[in-house]
C-alpha positions as CSV (number, residue, x, y, z in Angstrom):
1,X,52.2,-63.0,-24.8
2,X,54.6,-62.9,-22.0
3,X,55.5,-59.3,-22.8
4,X,51.8,-58.4,-22.4
5,X,51.9,-60.0,-19.0
6,X,54.9,-58.1,-18.1
7,X,53.3,-54.8,-19.1
8,X,50.2,-55.6,-17.1
9,X,52.2,-56.5,-14.1
10,X,54.2,-53.3,-14.4
11,X,51.0,-51.3,-14.6
12,X,49.6,-53.0,-11.5
13,X,52.8,-52.3,-9.6
14,X,52.7,-48.6,-10.7
15,X,49.1,-48.3,-9.6
16,X,49.9,-49.8,-6.2
17,X,52.8,-47.4,-5.7
18,X,50.6,-44.4,-6.6
19,X,47.9,-45.5,-4.2
20,X,50.3,-45.9,-1.4
21,X,51.9,-42.6,-2.2
22,X,48.6,-40.8,-2.0
23,X,48.1,-41.7,1.6
24,X,50.4,-39.0,3.0
25,X,51.2,-38.0,6.5
26,X,49.2,-34.8,6.0
27,X,46.0,-36.7,6.7
28,X,47.4,-38.1,9.9
29,X,48.6,-34.6,10.9
30,X,45.1,-33.3,10.5
31,X,43.6,-36.1,12.5
32,X,46.1,-35.5,15.3
33,X,45.3,-31.7,15.3
34,X,41.6,-32.3,15.6
35,X,42.2,-34.8,18.5
36,X,44.4,-32.1,20.3
37,X,41.7,-29.5,19.9
38,X,39.0,-31.8,21.3
39,X,41.2,-32.5,24.4
40,X,41.5,-28.8,25.2
41,X,39.3,-27.4,28.0
42,X,36.7,-24.9,26.9
43,X,36.6,-21.4,28.4
44,X,33.9,-20.8,31.0
45,X,30.7,-19.1,29.7
46,X,30.2,-15.7,31.1
47,X,27.0,-15.2,33.2
48,X,24.1,-13.3,31.7
49,X,24.3,-9.7,32.7
50,X,21.6,-8.3,34.9
51,X,19.5,-5.6,33.3
52,X,18.5,-2.6,35.4
53,X,14.9,-1.5,35.2
54,X,14.3,1.6,33.1
55,X,13.0,4.8,34.6
56,X,9.3,5.4,34.1
57,X,8.7,8.4,31.9
58,X,5.8,10.5,33.0
59,X,4.3,12.5,30.1
60,X,3.6,16.1,31.0
61,X,-0.1,17.1,31.0
62,X,-0.3,20.1,28.8
63,X,-3.6,21.1,27.2
64,X,-1.9,21.5,23.8
65,X,-0.2,18.1,23.8
66,X,-2.0,14.9,23.5
67,X,-1.0,11.9,25.7
68,X,-0.6,8.9,23.4
69,X,-1.7,6.5,26.2
70,X,-5.1,8.2,26.8
71,X,-8.1,8.0,24.5
72,X,-8.7,11.0,22.4
73,X,-11.9,12.8,23.1
74,X,-14.2,12.3,20.2
75,X,-15.6,15.5,18.8
76,X,-19.3,15.3,18.0
77,X,-19.9,16.0,14.4
78,X,-22.5,18.6,13.5
79,X,-25.4,17.1,11.5
80,X,-26.0,19.0,8.3
81,X,-29.7,19.5,8.2
82,X,-29.7,20.0,4.5
83,X,-27.9,16.7,3.7
84,X,-30.1,14.4,1.5
85,X,-31.2,11.0,2.7
86,X,-29.0,8.7,0.6
87,X,-30.4,5.6,2.1
88,X,-33.9,6.0,0.6
89,X,-34.7,4.1,-2.7
90,X,-34.2,6.2,-5.8
91,X,-37.3,7.2,-7.9
92,X,-37.4,6.6,-11.7
93,X,-37.0,10.3,-12.6
94,X,-33.8,10.6,-10.6
95,X,-31.9,8.7,-13.3
96,X,-32.1,11.7,-15.7
97,X,-30.5,15.2,-15.5
98,X,-32.9,18.1,-15.2
99,X,-32.2,19.4,-18.7
100,X,-33.4,16.1,-20.2
101,X,-36.9,16.4,-18.4
102,X,-39.7,18.7,-19.6
103,X,-42.8,19.8,-17.7
104,X,-45.5,19.3,-20.3
105,X,-48.8,19.6,-18.4
106,X,-50.9,19.2,-15.3
107,X,-53.7,16.9,-14.3
108,X,-56.1,17.4,-11.4
109,X,-57.8,14.5,-9.8
110,X,-59.7,14.4,-6.5
111,X,-58.2,17.7,-5.2
112,X,-54.6,16.6,-6.0
113,X,-52.7,18.4,-8.7
114,X,-50.4,16.1,-10.7
115,X,-47.6,17.4,-12.9
116,X,-46.8,15.6,-16.2
117,X,-43.1,15.3,-16.9
118,X,-41.7,14.0,-20.2
119,X,-38.6,11.8,-20.0
120,X,-36.2,11.2,-22.9
121,X,-37.8,8.9,-25.3
122,X,-41.2,10.5,-25.0
123,X,-42.5,8.6,-21.9
124,X,-44.7,10.9,-19.7
125,X,-44.6,10.4,-16.0
126,X,-47.1,11.7,-13.4
127,X,-45.6,13.5,-10.5
128,X,-46.9,15.3,-7.4
129,X,-45.5,17.4,-4.6
130,X,-42.9,15.4,-2.7
131,X,-41.7,13.4,-5.8
132,X,-38.0,13.3,-6.4
133,X,-36.5,14.0,-9.8
134,X,-33.1,14.9,-11.3
135,X,-29.6,13.8,-10.2
136,X,-29.1,16.4,-7.4
137,X,-31.7,15.0,-5.0
138,X,-34.4,17.4,-6.4
139,X,-37.8,17.2,-4.7
140,X,-40.9,18.9,-6.1
141,X,-42.2,21.6,-3.7
142,X,-45.0,23.1,-5.7
143,X,-47.0,22.5,-8.9
144,X,-49.1,25.4,-10.4
145,X,-50.9,25.8,-13.7
146,X,-47.8,27.2,-15.4
147,X,-44.8,26.0,-13.4
148,X,-43.2,23.2,-11.4
149,X,-40.8,24.2,-8.6
150,X,-38.1,21.8,-7.5
151,X,-35.8,22.1,-4.4
152,X,-32.4,20.6,-5.1
153,X,-29.6,19.7,-2.7
154,X,-26.1,20.5,-3.9
155,X,-22.8,20.2,-2.0
156,X,-20.5,23.2,-2.0
157,X,-17.3,23.3,0.1
158,X,-18.3,20.2,2.0
159,X,-21.7,21.6,3.1
160,X,-25.1,20.9,1.6
161,X,-27.1,23.8,0.3
162,X,-30.6,24.2,-1.1
163,X,-31.3,25.5,-4.6
164,X,-34.7,26.2,-6.1
165,X,-35.2,25.3,-9.8
166,X,-38.4,26.3,-11.7
167,X,-39.7,24.4,-14.7
168,X,-42.1,26.4,-16.9
169,X,-44.8,24.7,-18.8
170,X,-43.4,23.5,-22.1
171,X,-46.0,24.1,-24.8
172,X,-43.7,23.6,-27.8
173,X,-44.7,19.9,-28.3
């Protein structure tokens, strides 16, 4: 058992020597250097340089050049007189293309001539002059015994144009 105590004592002695050996003079040298740096006087800070004002640039007033600091003159847009009224509520026959509708007859009542137009599915709708039908803002302009005339508004090259379409009486049904 004494040999165990001697081994333990030797190990403790070895550990103490290692710990003492780890505290080297390098740590004290680093602390001394930091202390010296802190004692040094700092260099004076240079004053902020004064900025000279920039020259004001005057834009030349040429008619072909636009001044970016002046409002641009707004050009008045020309109103296309043939443009359709897109704000009005759509009528039932405006859901169908014209080739799906058929003019199947007329009905006269109290001095008013009504046209009878057949929709897909066989539903017949009564129309008069001024009624809209078709997908190109078509408006009925006349109803006769044998035909129904429709004025459509179509857009070509950005401008609206008027086109007359005639429906002849369909007697095949």
